[in-house]
PDB file of N, CA, C and O in Angstrom, chain B, residues numbered from 101:
ATOM      1  N   MET B 101       0.843  -1.171   0.000  1.00  0.00           N
ATOM      2  CA  MET B 101       0.000   0.000   0.000  1.00  0.00           C
ATOM      3  C   MET B 101       0.889   1.236   0.000  1.00  0.00           C
ATOM      4  O   MET B 101       1.904   1.285   0.696  1.00  0.00           O
ATOM      5  N   VAL B 102       0.509   2.204  -0.766  1.00  0.00           N
ATOM      6  CA  VAL B 102       1.208   3.483  -0.790  1.00  0.00           C
ATOM      7  C   VAL B 102       0.303   4.509  -0.120  1.00  0.00           C
ATOM      8  O   VAL B 102      -0.849   4.680  -0.519  1.00  0.00           O
ATOM      9  N   LYS B 103       0.818   5.184   0.886  1.00  0.00           N
ATOM     10  CA  LYS B 103       0.054   6.216   1.578  1.00  0.00           C
ATOM     11  C   LYS B 103       0.205   7.529   0.825  1.00  0.00           C
ATOM     12  O   LYS B 103       1.319   7.952   0.517  1.00  0.00           O
ATOM     13  N   ILE B 104      -0.919   8.169   0.529  1.00  0.00           N
ATOM     14  CA  ILE B 104      -0.905   9.442  -0.190  1.00  0.00           C
ATOM     15  C   ILE B 104      -1.536  10.506   0.699  1.00  0.00           C
ATOM     16  O   ILE B 104      -2.730  10.431   0.991  1.00  0.00           O
ATOM     17  N   PRO B 105      -0.757  11.498   1.137  1.00  0.00           N
ATOM     18  CA  PRO B 105      -1.335  12.553   1.970  1.00  0.00           C
ATOM     19  C   PRO B 105      -2.242  13.461   1.129  1.00  0.00           C
ATOM     20  O   PRO B 105      -1.926  13.771  -0.020  1.00  0.00           O
ATOM     21  N   LEU B 106      -3.350  13.875   1.699  1.00  0.00           N
ATOM     22  CA  LEU B 106      -4.268  14.750   0.970  1.00  0.00           C
ATOM     23  C   LEU B 106      -3.601  16.051   0.550  1.00  0.00           C
ATOM     24  O   LEU B 106      -3.959  16.631  -0.475  1.00  0.00           O
ATOM     25  N   SER B 107      -2.641  16.510   1.332  1.00  0.00           N
ATOM     26  CA  SER B 107      -1.949  17.756   0.985  1.00  0.00           C
ATOM     27  C   SER B 107      -1.082  17.601  -0.262  1.00  0.00           C
ATOM     28  O   SER B 107      -0.667  18.598  -0.853  1.00  0.00           O
ATOM     29  N   ALA B 108      -0.805  16.360  -0.667  1.00  0.00           N
ATOM     30  CA  ALA B 108       0.019  16.114  -1.849  1.00  0.00           C
ATOM     31  C   ALA B 108      -0.814  16.043  -3.130  1.00  0.00           C
ATOM     32  O   ALA B 108      -0.260  16.013  -4.229  1.00  0.00           O
ATOM     33  N   LEU B 109      -2.145  16.016  -2.992  1.00  0.00           N
ATOM     34  CA  LEU B 109      -3.029  15.913  -4.160  1.00  0.00           C
ATOM     35  C   LEU B 109      -3.413  17.285  -4.688  1.00  0.00           C
ATOM     36  O   LEU B 109      -3.667  18.216  -3.924  1.00  0.00           O
ATOM     37  N   ARG B 110      -3.451  17.391  -6.000  1.00  0.00           N
ATOM     38  CA  ARG B 110      -3.938  18.612  -6.638  1.00  0.00           C
ATOM     39  C   ARG B 110      -4.830  18.203  -7.805  1.00  0.00           C
ATOM     40  O   ARG B 110      -4.400  17.497  -8.717  1.00  0.00           O
ATOM     41  N   CYS B 111      -6.069  18.656  -7.760  1.00  0.00           N
ATOM     42  CA  CYS B 111      -7.021  18.320  -8.812  1.00  0.00           C
ATOM     43  C   CYS B 111      -6.643  19.053 -10.094  1.00  0.00           C
ATOM     44  O   CYS B 111      -6.431  20.266 -10.086  1.00  0.00           O
ATOM     45  N   ILE B 112      -6.560  18.304 -11.201  1.00  0.00           N
ATOM     46  CA  ILE B 112      -6.177  18.882 -12.482  1.00  0.00           C
ATOM     47  C   ILE B 112      -7.404  19.100 -13.366  1.00  0.00           C
ATOM     48  O   ILE B 112      -7.574  20.158 -13.971  1.00  0.00           O
ATOM     49  N   PHE B 113      -8.248  18.080 -13.426  1.00  0.00           N
ATOM     50  CA  PHE B 113      -9.372  18.132 -14.363  1.00  0.00           C
ATOM     51  C   PHE B 113     -10.485  17.218 -13.873  1.00  0.00           C
ATOM     52  O   PHE B 113     -10.220  16.205 -13.226  1.00  0.00           O
ATOM     53  N   ARG B 114     -11.743  17.575 -14.182  1.00  0.00           N
ATOM     54  CA  ARG B 114     -12.909  16.751 -13.818  1.00  0.00           C
ATOM     55  C   ARG B 114     -13.650  16.324 -15.067  1.00  0.00           C
ATOM     56  O   ARG B 114     -13.770  17.081 -16.031  1.00  0.00           O
ATOM     57  N   TYR B 115     -14.145  15.095 -15.032  1.00  0.00           N
ATOM     58  CA  TYR B 115     -15.045  14.574 -16.055  1.00  0.00           C
ATOM     59  C   TYR B 115     -16.377  14.290 -15.367  1.00  0.00           C
ATOM     60  O   TYR B 115     -16.609  13.161 -14.935  1.00  0.00           O
ATOM     61  N   PRO B 116     -17.267  15.293 -15.252  1.00  0.00           N
ATOM     62  CA  PRO B 116     -18.507  15.111 -14.487  1.00  0.00           C
ATOM     63  C   PRO B 116     -19.397  13.984 -15.017  1.00  0.00           C
ATOM     64  O   PRO B 116     -20.003  13.258 -14.230  1.00  0.00           O
ATOM     65  N   LYS B 117     -19.479  13.835 -16.322  1.00  0.00           N
ATOM     66  CA  LYS B 117     -20.348  12.794 -16.873  1.00  0.00           C
ATOM     67  C   LYS B 117     -19.855  11.397 -16.532  1.00  0.00           C
ATOM     68  O   LYS B 117     -20.655  10.476 -16.362  1.00  0.00           O
ATOM     69  N   GLU B 118     -18.548  11.238 -16.433  1.00  0.00           N
ATOM     70  CA  GLU B 118     -17.968   9.929 -16.133  1.00  0.00           C
ATOM     71  C   GLU B 118     -17.625   9.763 -14.651  1.00  0.00           C
ATOM     72  O   GLU B 118     -17.123   8.714 -14.246  1.00  0.00           O
ATOM     73  N   ASN B 119     -17.890  10.784 -13.846  1.00  0.00           N
ATOM     74  CA  ASN B 119     -17.562  10.776 -12.417  1.00  0.00           C
ATOM     75  C   ASN B 119     -16.088  10.463 -12.178  1.00  0.00           C
ATOM     76  O   ASN B 119     -15.753   9.637 -11.329  1.00  0.00           O
ATOM     77  N   LYS B 120     -15.215  11.122 -12.925  1.00  0.00           N
ATOM     78  CA  LYS B 120     -13.778  10.914 -12.788  1.00  0.00           C
ATOM     79  C   LYS B 120     -13.087  12.241 -12.520  1.00  0.00           C
ATOM     80  O   LYS B 120     -13.527  13.301 -12.966  1.00  0.00           O
ATOM     81  N   ILE B 121     -11.986  12.148 -11.775  1.00  0.00           N
ATOM     82  CA  ILE B 121     -11.157  13.305 -11.478  1.00  0.00           C
ATOM     83  C   ILE B 121      -9.714  12.924 -11.795  1.00  0.00           C
ATOM     84  O   ILE B 121      -9.261  11.839 -11.429  1.00  0.00           O
ATOM     85  N   VAL B 122      -8.999  13.805 -12.468  1.00  0.00           N
ATOM     86  CA  VAL B 122      -7.578  13.597 -12.740  1.00  0.00           C
ATOM     87  C   VAL B 122      -6.809  14.442 -11.736  1.00  0.00           C
ATOM     88  O   VAL B 122      -7.016  15.652 -11.639  1.00  0.00           O
ATOM     89  N   CYS B 123      -5.907  13.787 -10.978  1.00  0.00           N
ATOM     90  CA  CYS B 123      -5.143  14.478  -9.945  1.00  0.00           C
ATOM     91  C   CYS B 123      -3.656  14.363 -10.198  1.00  0.00           C
ATOM     92  O   CYS B 123      -3.177  13.427 -10.838  1.00  0.00           O
ATOM     93  N   GLU B 124      -2.949  15.335  -9.681  1.00  0.00           N
ATOM     94  CA  GLU B 124      -1.496  15.325  -9.690  1.00  0.00           C
ATOM     95  C   GLU B 124      -1.064  15.055  -8.255  1.00  0.00           C
ATOM     96  O   GLU B 124      -1.641  15.609  -7.319  1.00  0.00           O
ATOM     97  N   ILE B 125      -0.052  14.206  -8.075  1.00  0.00           N
ATOM     98  CA  ILE B 125       0.402  13.848  -6.737  1.00  0.00           C
ATOM     99  C   ILE B 125       1.858  14.269  -6.575  1.00  0.00           C
ATOM    100  O   ILE B 125       2.708  13.929  -7.398  1.00  0.00           O
ATOM    101  N   SER B 126       2.133  15.000  -5.525  1.00  0.00           N
ATOM    102  CA  SER B 126       3.492  15.434  -5.220  1.00  0.00           C
ATOM    103  C   SER B 126       4.310  14.240  -4.724  1.00  0.00           C
ATOM    104  O   SER B 126       3.917  13.577  -3.764  1.00  0.00           O
ATOM    105  N   THR B 127       5.434  13.966  -5.366  1.00  0.00           N
ATOM    106  CA  THR B 127       6.266  12.844  -4.932  1.00  0.00           C
ATOM    107  C   THR B 127       6.939  13.130  -3.593  1.00  0.00           C
ATOM    108  O   THR B 127       7.261  12.199  -2.854  1.00  0.00           O
ATOM    109  N   ASP B 128       7.153  14.397  -3.273  1.00  0.00           N
ATOM    110  CA  ASP B 128       7.745  14.733  -1.978  1.00  0.00           C
ATOM    111  C   ASP B 128       6.837  14.296  -0.834  1.00  0.00           C
ATOM    112  O   ASP B 128       7.307  13.791   0.186  1.00  0.00           O
ATOM    113  N   GLY B 129       5.525  14.496  -1.011  1.00  0.00           N
ATOM    114  CA  GLY B 129       4.570  14.077   0.009  1.00  0.00           C
ATOM    115  C   GLY B 129       4.542  12.577   0.180  1.00  0.00           C
ATOM    116  O   GLY B 129       4.436  12.077   1.299  1.00  0.00           O
ATOM    117  N   ILE B 130       4.637  11.855  -0.920  1.00  0.00           N
ATOM    118  CA  ILE B 130       4.643  10.390  -0.862  1.00  0.00           C
ATOM    119  C   ILE B 130       5.925   9.900  -0.187  1.00  0.00           C
ATOM    120  O   ILE B 130       5.873   8.996   0.647  1.00  0.00           O
ATOM    121  N   LYS B 131       7.053  10.475  -0.531  1.00  0.00           N
ATOM    122  CA  LYS B 131       8.327  10.075   0.065  1.00  0.00           C
ATOM    123  C   LYS B 131       8.331  10.312   1.570  1.00  0.00           C
ATOM    124  O   LYS B 131       8.917   9.537   2.327  1.00  0.00           O
ATOM    125  N   ARG B 132       7.672  11.393   2.002  1.00  0.00           N
ATOM    126  CA  ARG B 132       7.656  11.741   3.418  1.00  0.00           C
ATOM    127  C   ARG B 132       6.919  10.689   4.242  1.00  0.00           C
ATOM    128  O   ARG B 132       7.296  10.443   5.387  1.00  0.00           O
ATOM    129  N   LEU B 133       5.870  10.059   3.689  1.00  0.00           N
ATOM    130  CA  LEU B 133       5.048   9.115   4.451  1.00  0.00           C
ATOM    131  C   LEU B 133       5.400   7.649   4.244  1.00  0.00           C
ATOM    132  O   LEU B 133       5.003   6.809   5.051  1.00  0.00           O
ATOM    133  N   ASN B 134       6.116   7.326   3.209  1.00  0.00           N
ATOM    134  CA  ASN B 134       6.361   5.927   2.873  1.00  0.00           C
ATOM    135  C   ASN B 134       7.841   5.585   2.972  1.00  0.00           C
ATOM    136  O   ASN B 134       8.711   6.388   2.634  1.00  0.00           O
ATOM    137  N   GLU B 135       8.102   4.372   3.445  1.00  0.00           N
ATOM    138  CA  GLU B 135       9.476   3.897   3.499  1.00  0.00           C
ATOM    139  C   GLU B 135       9.986   3.650   2.086  1.00  0.00           C
ATOM    140  O   GLU B 135       9.225   3.296   1.185  1.00  0.00           O
ATOM    141  N   ALA B 136      11.261   3.839   1.916  1.00  0.00           N
ATOM    142  CA  ALA B 136      11.853   3.604   0.600  1.00  0.00           C
ATOM    143  C   ALA B 136      11.868   2.109   0.296  1.00  0.00           C
ATOM    144  O   ALA B 136      12.336   1.306   1.104  1.00  0.00           O
ATOM    145  N   GLU B 137      11.354   1.746  -0.867  1.00  0.00           N
ATOM    146  CA  GLU B 137      11.364   0.377  -1.345  1.00  0.00           C
ATOM    147  C   GLU B 137      11.622   0.430  -2.845  1.00  0.00           C
ATOM    148  O   GLU B 137      11.473   1.469  -3.487  1.00  0.00           O
ATOM    149  N   THR B 138      12.005  -0.694  -3.370  1.00  0.00           N
ATOM    150  CA  THR B 138      12.165  -0.720  -4.811  1.00  0.00           C
ATOM    151  C   THR B 138      10.800  -0.800  -5.458  1.00  0.00           C
ATOM    152  O   THR B 138       9.844  -1.280  -4.849  1.00  0.00           O
ATOM    153  N   LEU B 139      10.707  -0.336  -6.678  1.00  0.00           N
ATOM    154  CA  LEU B 139       9.441  -0.359  -7.398  1.00  0.00           C
ATOM    155  C   LEU B 139       8.932  -1.790  -7.549  1.00  0.00           C
ATOM    156  O   LEU B 139       7.726  -2.024  -7.474  1.00  0.00           O
ATOM    157  N   ASP B 140       9.833  -2.749  -7.761  1.00  0.00           N
ATOM    158  CA  ASP B 140       9.436  -4.152  -7.878  1.00  0.00           C
ATOM    159  C   ASP B 140       8.756  -4.648  -6.609  1.00  0.00           C
ATOM    160  O   ASP B 140       7.763  -5.373  -6.682  1.00  0.00           O
ATOM    161  N   GLU B 141       9.282  -4.263  -5.440  1.00  0.00           N
ATOM    162  CA  GLU B 141       8.679  -4.673  -4.176  1.00  0.00           C
ATOM    163  C   GLU B 141       7.280  -4.095  -4.027  1.00  0.00           C
ATOM    164  O   GLU B 141       6.358  -4.794  -3.606  1.00  0.00           O
ATOM    165  N   ILE B 142       7.120  -2.832  -4.369  1.00  0.00           N
ATOM    166  CA  ILE B 142       5.815  -2.177  -4.261  1.00  0.00           C
ATOM    167  C   ILE B 142       4.806  -2.847  -5.182  1.00  0.00           C
ATOM    168  O   ILE B 142       3.674  -3.109  -4.776  1.00  0.00           O
ATOM    169  N   ILE B 143       5.206  -3.126  -6.417  1.00  0.00           N
ATOM    170  CA  ILE B 143       4.299  -3.763  -7.382  1.00  0.00           C
ATOM    171  C   ILE B 143       3.936  -5.170  -6.930  1.00  0.00           C
ATOM    172  O   ILE B 143       2.773  -5.566  -7.022  1.00  0.00           O
ATOM    173  N   ASN B 144       4.908  -5.929  -6.447  1.00  0.00           N
ATOM    174  CA  ASN B 144       4.628  -7.288  -5.985  1.00  0.00           C
ATOM    175  C   ASN B 144       3.688  -7.294  -4.788  1.00  0.00           C
ATOM    176  O   ASN B 144       2.790  -8.132  -4.705  1.00  0.00           O
ATOM    177  N   GLU B 145       3.889  -6.370  -3.868  1.00  0.00           N
ATOM    178  CA  GLU B 145       2.989  -6.274  -2.716  1.00  0.00           C
ATOM    179  C   GLU B 145       1.576  -5.901  -3.157  1.00  0.00           C
ATOM    180  O   GLU B 145       0.598  -6.445  -2.642  1.00  0.00           O
ATOM    181  N   ALA B 146       1.470  -4.977  -4.106  1.00  0.00           N
ATOM    182  CA  ALA B 146       0.154  -4.575  -4.606  1.00  0.00           C
ATOM    183  C   ALA B 146      -0.539  -5.740  -5.303  1.00  0.00           C
ATOM    184  O   ALA B 146      -1.741  -5.938  -5.124  1.00  0.00           O
ATOM    185  N   ARG B 147       0.200  -6.512  -6.093  1.00  0.00           N
ATOM    186  CA  ARG B 147      -0.377  -7.680  -6.774  1.00  0.00           C
ATOM    187  C   ARG B 147      -0.854  -8.718  -5.763  1.00  0.00           C
ATOM    188  O   ARG B 147      -1.925  -9.305  -5.925  1.00  0.00           O
ATOM    189  N   LEU B 148      -0.063  -8.942  -4.725  1.00  0.00           N
ATOM    190  CA  LEU B 148      -0.448  -9.897  -3.683  1.00  0.00           C
ATOM    191  C   LEU B 148      -1.702  -9.425  -2.957  1.00  0.00           C
ATOM    192  O   LEU B 148      -2.626 -10.210  -2.742  1.00  0.00           O
ATOM    193  N   ASP B 149      -1.741  -8.153  -2.580  1.00  0.00           N
ATOM    194  CA  ASP B 149      -2.930  -7.605  -1.919  1.00  0.00           C
ATOM    195  C   ASP B 149      -4.168  -7.773  -2.795  1.00  0.00           C
ATOM    196  O   ASP B 149      -5.236  -8.135  -2.301  1.00  0.00           O
ATOM    197  N   TYR B 150      -4.028  -7.512  -4.083  1.00  0.00           N
ATOM    198  CA  TYR B 150      -5.153  -7.641  -5.006  1.00  0.00           C
ATOM    199  C   TYR B 150      -5.593  -9.101  -5.112  1.00  0.00           C
ATOM    200  O   TYR B 150      -6.790  -9.388  -5.091  1.00  0.00           O
ATOM    201  N   ALA B 151      -4.642 -10.021  -5.226  1.00  0.00           N
ATOM    202  CA  ALA B 151      -4.962 -11.443  -5.339  1.00  0.00           C
ATOM    203  C   ALA B 151      -5.654 -11.960  -4.083  1.00  0.00           C
ATOM    204  O   ALA B 151      -6.519 -12.833  -4.165  1.00  0.00           O
ATOM    205  N   LEU B 152      -5.278 -11.427  -2.924  1.00  0.00           N
ATOM    206  CA  LEU B 152      -5.873 -11.847  -1.657  1.00  0.00           C
ATOM    207  C   LEU B 152      -7.124 -11.048  -1.295  1.00  0.00           C
ATOM    208  O   LEU B 152      -7.682 -11.219  -0.211  1.00  0.00           O
ATOM    209  N   SER B 153      -7.557 -10.183  -2.200  1.00  0.00           N
ATOM    210  CA  SER B 153      -8.711  -9.289  -1.973  1.00  0.00           C
ATOM    211  C   SER B 153      -8.500  -8.413  -0.744  1.00  0.00           C
ATOM    212  O   SER B 153      -9.443  -8.106  -0.016  1.00  0.00           O
ATOM    213  N   ASN B 154      -7.266  -8.021  -0.528  1.00  0.00           N
ATOM    214  CA  ASN B 154      -6.913  -7.177   0.605  1.00  0.00           C
ATOM    215  C   ASN B 154      -6.877  -5.711   0.166  1.00  0.00           C
ATOM    216  O   ASN B 154      -5.822  -5.076   0.160  1.00  0.00           O
ATOM    217  N   TYR B 155      -8.037  -5.195  -0.198  1.00  0.00           N
ATOM    218  CA  TYR B 155      -8.147  -3.811  -0.633  1.00  0.00           C
ATOM    219  C   TYR B 155      -9.567  -3.332  -0.382  1.00  0.00           C
ATOM    220  O   TYR B 155     -10.457  -4.134  -0.098  1.00  0.00           O
ATOM    221  N   LYS B 156      -9.776  -2.057  -0.484  1.00  0.00           N
ATOM    222  CA  LYS B 156     -11.096  -1.469  -0.259  1.00  0.00           C
ATOM    223  C   LYS B 156     -11.563  -0.777  -1.529  1.00  0.00           C
ATOM    224  O   LYS B 156     -10.761  -0.237  -2.290  1.00  0.00           O
ATOM    225  N   THR B 157     -12.861  -0.801  -1.745  1.00  0.00           N
ATOM    226  CA  THR B 157     -13.443  -0.056  -2.858  1.00  0.00           C
ATOM    227  C   THR B 157     -14.418   0.961  -2.273  1.00  0.00           C
ATOM    228  O   THR B 157     -14.964   0.766  -1.188  1.00  0.00           O
ATOM    229  N   PHE B 158     -14.622   2.030  -3.001  1.00  0.00           N
ATOM    230  CA  PHE B 158     -15.492   3.097  -2.535  1.00  0.00           C
ATOM    231  C   PHE B 158     -16.469   3.465  -3.632  1.00  0.00           C
ATOM    232  O   PHE B 158     -16.117   3.483  -4.811  1.00  0.00           O
ATOM    233  N   SER B 159     -17.699   3.757  -3.236  1.00  0.00           N
ATOM    234  CA  SER B 159     -18.728   4.110  -4.214  1.00  0.00           C
ATOM    235  C   SER B 159     -18.859   5.621  -4.387  1.00  0.00           C
ATOM    236  O   SER B 159     -19.580   6.090  -5.268  1.00  0.00           O
ATOM    237  N   SER B 160     -18.166   6.375  -3.550  1.00  0.00           N
ATOM    238  CA  SER B 160     -18.232   7.829  -3.688  1.00  0.00           C
ATOM    239  C   SER B 160     -16.924   8.458  -3.222  1.00  0.00           C
ATOM    240  O   SER B 160     -16.183   7.877  -2.429  1.00  0.00           O
ATOM    241  N   ALA B 161     -16.661   9.639  -3.724  1.00  0.00           N
ATOM    242  CA  ALA B 161     -15.468  10.372  -3.318  1.00  0.00           C
ATOM    243  C   ALA B 161     -15.532  10.724  -1.832  1.00  0.00           C
ATOM    244  O   ALA B 161     -14.506  10.758  -1.153  1.00  0.00           O
ATOM    245  N   LYS B 162     -16.724  10.981  -1.338  1.00  0.00           N
ATOM    246  CA  LYS B 162     -16.904  11.320   0.074  1.00  0.00           C
ATOM    247  C   LYS B 162     -16.437  10.170   0.964  1.00  0.00           C
ATOM    248  O   LYS B 162     -15.765  10.395   1.971  1.00  0.00           O
ATOM    249  N   ASP B 163     -16.795   8.925   0.592  1.00  0.00           N
ATOM    250  CA  ASP B 163     -16.367   7.762   1.364  1.00  0.00           C
ATOM    251  C   ASP B 163     -14.854   7.581   1.301  1.00  0.00           C
ATOM    252  O   ASP B 163     -14.225   7.253   2.307  1.00  0.00           O
ATOM    253  N   LEU B 164     -14.268   7.794   0.125  1.00  0.00           N
ATOM    254  CA  LEU B 164     -12.813   7.686  -0.031  1.00  0.00           C
ATOM    255  C   LEU B 164     -12.107   8.720   0.835  1.00  0.00           C
ATOM    256  O   LEU B 164     -11.145   8.393   1.530  1.00  0.00           O
ATOM    257  N   ILE B 165     -12.568   9.943   0.801  1.00  0.00           N
ATOM    258  CA  ILE B 165     -11.944  11.016   1.590  1.00  0.00           C
ATOM    259  C   ILE B 165     -12.070  10.728   3.077  1.00  0.00           C
ATOM    260  O   ILE B 165     -11.130  10.977   3.832  1.00  0.00           O
ATOM    261  N   ALA B 166     -13.213  10.209   3.513  1.00  0.00           N
ATOM    262  CA  ALA B 166     -13.385   9.853   4.922  1.00  0.00           C
ATOM    263  C   ALA B 166     -12.386   8.771   5.330  1.00  0.00           C
ATOM    264  O   ALA B 166     -11.823   8.826   6.424  1.00  0.00           O
ATOM    265  N   GLU B 167     -12.167   7.794   4.459  1.00  0.00           N
ATOM    266  CA  GLU B 167     -11.186   6.731   4.759  1.00  0.00           C
ATOM    267  C   GLU B 167      -9.769   7.293   4.785  1.00  0.00           C
ATOM    268  O   GLU B 167      -8.974   6.897   5.638  1.00  0.00           O
ATOM    269  N   LEU B 168      -9.437   8.192   3.886  1.00  0.00           N
ATOM    270  CA  LEU B 168      -8.110   8.791   3.863  1.00  0.00           C
ATOM    271  C   LEU B 168      -7.842   9.617   5.117  1.00  0.00           C
ATOM    272  O   LEU B 168      -6.700   9.708   5.570  1.00  0.00           O
ATOM    273  N   HIS B 169      -8.876  10.210   5.673  1.00  0.00           N
ATOM    274  CA  HIS B 169      -8.722  11.005   6.897  1.00  0.00           C
ATOM    275  C   HIS B 169      -8.597  10.128   8.133  1.00  0.00           C
ATOM    276  O   HIS B 169      -8.071  10.581   9.149  1.00  0.00           O
ATOM    277  N   SER B 170      -9.062   8.893   8.077  1.00  0.00           N
ATOM    278  CA  SER B 170      -9.028   8.033   9.273  1.00  0.00           C
ATOM    279  C   SER B 170      -7.679   7.402   9.498  1.00  0.00           C
ATOM    280  O   SER B 170      -7.499   6.656  10.460  1.00  0.00           O
TER     281      SER B 170
END
């Protein structure tokens, strides 16, 4: 899992009809919260989490933001 601080996100563009938002993420913010690992390790961990259904899905941005704040 990669932790993304809300302060590192910047909204770039919205697609209201498709309910999508394009964001830019500051790498400095990500580096500050996450331990250094190789990209291969991060990808392998993400694949394992996905295979084990160890992830959360959200039906709204409000629910996602509430989870990010917790």
